[in-house]
C-alpha positions in Angstrom: 0.0 0.0 0.0 1.3 3.4 -0.9 0.4 6.3 1.3 0.9 9.8 -0.3 1.3 12.8 1.9 -0.4 15.9 0.6 2.3 18.6 0.2 1.9 22.1 1.5 2.1 24.6 -1.4 3.3 28.1 -0.5 0.8 30.9 -1.2 2.9 32.5 -4.0 2.8 29.2 -6.0 0.1 27.6 -8.2 -0.3 23.9 -8.6 -0.6 23.5 -12.4 -1.8 20.3 -14.0 -1.7 21.4 -17.7 0.1 24.2 -19.5 -0.4 25.2 -23.1 2.1 27.6 -24.8 1.6 29.7 -27.9 4.5 31.2 -29.7 4.5 34.2 -32.0 1.4 35.1 -34.2 3.9 36.1 -36.9 7.6 36.0 -37.7 7.4 32.8 -38.0 3.8 32.0 -37.0 3.4 29.2 -34.4 1.0 26.5 -35.8 -0.7 26.3 -32.5 -2.5 29.5 -33.4 -4.2 27.8 -36.4 -6.4 25.7 -34.1 -6.5 27.9 -30.9 -10.0 29.1 -31.8 -11.2 25.5 -31.4 -10.2 25.5 -27.7 -13.4 27.2 -26.3 -15.7 24.7 -28.1 -13.6 21.8 -26.9 -13.8 23.0 -23.2 -17.5 23.7 -23.4 -18.2 20.2 -24.9 -16.0 18.5 -22.4 -17.7 20.2 -19.4 -21.2 19.4 -20.8 -20.3 15.7 -21.4 -18.6 15.2 -18.1 -20.6 17.4 -15.8 -17.6 19.0 -14.1 -15.8 22.3 -14.7 -12.3 22.7 -15.9 -12.5 26.4 -16.6 -12.2 27.4 -12.9 -8.6 28.2 -12.0 -7.3 29.0 -15.5 -4.6 31.6 -15.8 -3.0 33.3 -18.8 0.5 34.8 -18.8 1.9 37.0 -21.6 5.4 36.1 -22.5 6.3 38.2 -25.5 5.2 41.2 -27.6 4.1 39.1 -30.7 1.3 37.3 -28.9 3.3 34.7 -27.1 1.5 33.4 -24.0 0.9 30.4 -21.8 -2.3 29.2 -20.3 -2.2 27.3 -17.0 -4.9 24.9 -15.8 -5.0 24.4 -12.0 -8.1 22.1 -12.1 -9.3 22.8 -8.5 -11.9 20.6 -6.9 -11.5 17.7 -9.3 -10.6 14.2 -8.3 -7.5 12.5 -9.6 -9.6 10.5 -12.1 -11.3 13.6 -13.4 -8.0 15.4 -13.8 -6.6 12.5 -15.7 -9.6 12.3 -18.0 -9.3 16.0 -18.8 -5.5 15.7 -19.4 -5.9 12.8 -21.8 -8.6 14.4 -23.8 -6.8 17.8 -23.8 -3.6 16.1 -25.1 -5.6 14.3 -27.8 -7.2 17.6 -28.8 -3.9 18.9 -30.0 -3.0 15.6 -31.8 -6.0 15.7 -34.1 -4.1 17.9 -36.5 -0.6 16.6 -35.7 0.7 16.5 -39.3 0.2 20.2 -39.7 1.8 20.9 -36.4 4.6 18.4 -36.8 4.2 17.3 -33.2 5.5 13.8 -32.6 3.4 11.4 -30.4 5.3 10.6 -27.2 4.7 9.1 -23.9 3.6 11.5 -21.1 3.9 11.3 -17.4 1.3 13.7 -15.9 2.5 15.3 -12.7 1.6 18.7 -11.3 4.1 21.5 -11.5 4.5 24.5 -9.3 4.3 27.9 -11.0 5.2 31.2 -9.4 2.2 33.4 -9.1 3.4 36.7 -10.7 0.9 39.4 -9.8 2.6 42.5 -11.3 4.3 43.6 -14.5 4.0 42.6 -18.2 4.1 38.8 -17.5 1.7 38.7 -14.6 -0.8 35.8 -14.4 -4.4 36.8 -15.0 -7.3 34.5 -14.2 -9.4 33.7 -17.3 -13.2 33.8 -17.1 
């Protein structure tokens, strides 16, 4: 039997289960932008099918002047099984058009990461609606 201790996370850190990064909208254009508009319909459909919210605790962080940004999913209030279900479907969402994005299929180990909560300046984290 494995007994996991629940770690204490300092107040200035977010526990992030999924991160999506988008590069430049030009010069050269990141192919992720070509399907980024499909994300809101994917999220809405996922929440309706599964009857739990994944939009709570989403943050966006600007990382450059050409549209570069990252979106962080903290997935609060979900069970481990619900988080895994979302992570697997979210990963598959970006694989549907894998030839155009030239993203190789690889094995993933899903573990939470700690992200510093930046509250001021250009690259501050802002909660998404």
